C-alpha positions, 0 to 999 in steps of 0.5 A: 439491895442489889443494883438492877441494870437493864441492858439493851446491848449486853456485851457492851454494857457488861464490859462497861460494868466490869471496867468500873469494878475492882477485882483480882480475878474473874470467874464465870459460872454457867450450865452446859446450855448457857455455855453453848447459847449465851456465853458467845453473846458476851465472850468476845470482848471480855477481859481475861477470865476462867469459866466453869460449866456444869450439866444443865438441869434442876436435877444437878442443883445439889451439893455434888455440883457445889463441891465441883464448883468449890474445887474449881474455885480452889484450883484457880486460886481464887481469893476473896477479891475475885469476882464471880459472874453467874450466867444462866437461869435460876439454877445457875444464879441460885447455885453459883451465888450460893457457892460464891457466898460460902467460898472463903466466907463469901466473895462478890458475885454478879448475876446475869439471868438468861431466862425469863424465869430468872429475870423476873423472879430469881434476879431480885431478892438475894435468895440462894440455895440448892436442892437436898435429898429431894427437897427444893432449895432446902439448903441456902442463904440470903446474899445479894449480888453486887449487881444484876444485869438483865437483857431481853437479848437472851430470850431469843435463845430459849425454847418456847417451853422455857419462855412459858415456864418463866411466864408463870412468875409474871402471872403470879406478880399480877395475881398478888399485887396488880389486878390490872397487870393480870387483866392485861395478860389475859387480853393477849396471847402469852407468846406475843408480849412486849417482853422488855416491858413485862420484865421491867414491870415484874422486876419493879413489883418484886423489888418493891416487896423485897425492899420492904421485907428483905428476909421474908419475915412478913410481906415478902411471903406473898411472893410464895403464892402458888409455891407451897403446892407447886414446889411439892409437884416439882419435887415429886416429879423431878427425877422422873420421866414426867419432870415439870419445869418450874413454871409448869409446877407453879401453874398447878400451885396457883390453881390449887392455892387459888382454890384454897384462897376461895375456901379460906381467904374470900376469893370469889368463885368467879375469880377462882374460875378466871384464874383456873381457866387462864392458867389451863389455857396457857399450861394445860392440865397434867394427869395426876394419878391418885397414887401420887397424891399422898406423897405430893401432899406429904412434901408440902409438910417440908416447905420452908414457910412452915411453922412447927407442924403448921403448913403456912400458905400465902393466899389471895383475898382477891385478884391483886391482893394477897395475905400470908401465914394462912394455915391449911391442913393436909385435908385442905391440900388434898381437897385442892389437888382433887379440885385440880384433878377435876378440871 
């Protein structure tokens, strides 16, 4: 299991961490946004290193970019004792970790997540992957970084939309495991949170689940609440002018899957309304044209959690309790999207 280090001074703590490691070369992978806004926060005191920046955006989390990263690693002459640092959000952590895990059958890497989303979600659990032919995280592996360094200093570099996107995973943690945590979120404006406390709380929730089920054979599946339909929305609109950030799509997923929870798992109508109203308050509602619905539903059939031709969901029994491996039909999914469109 990866070691999570919470930092109050990322430059000093990172340099101190590196001084305790044994490696032959140091390589840093980032995207174009991270290169501009986050790299300067750590670069000044770093030892000799080489860095690679790819164009920012989920649309670039694919095999073409991986090929460029592997070529850069090869051109730099990186051996199996090279240490890779993935500096950035979930795309960088997913793809940089995937490339490190497959280069020369695997070289060590460290993640420094710079977005709220990557700090509370992608930072823990060793899930690495890339998108393939329109399917999100379709190609990937489970490999833990040797460490994850988390600092709320990076959150100051984020646009509001990215901060709000990450907040969706925080909401999910409350819904699946801690009703009191969810209640606390509802009691204050989402923009005025104690982010350091929130990050540490959410990481502890996810870490507890992942340590019990590292390879997602059972309990870990509850972390997918909101993600079956949410990923379908994210994938469908990925290359369009209506592109959704991950958290925006997962908010839709949580509303629609809360509806399925009411239909299949005993979530009360009062709790369904609570969840829907809160998520709409934070994220609003997007217009989903009827012509889009059929294709969005079909994308759910490609979800990684499916078993043969059965579509598996993680659904809420009540706020703070989540079940997994609940089968829903395409008709159920259509009804859930219809519910969302009616709000």
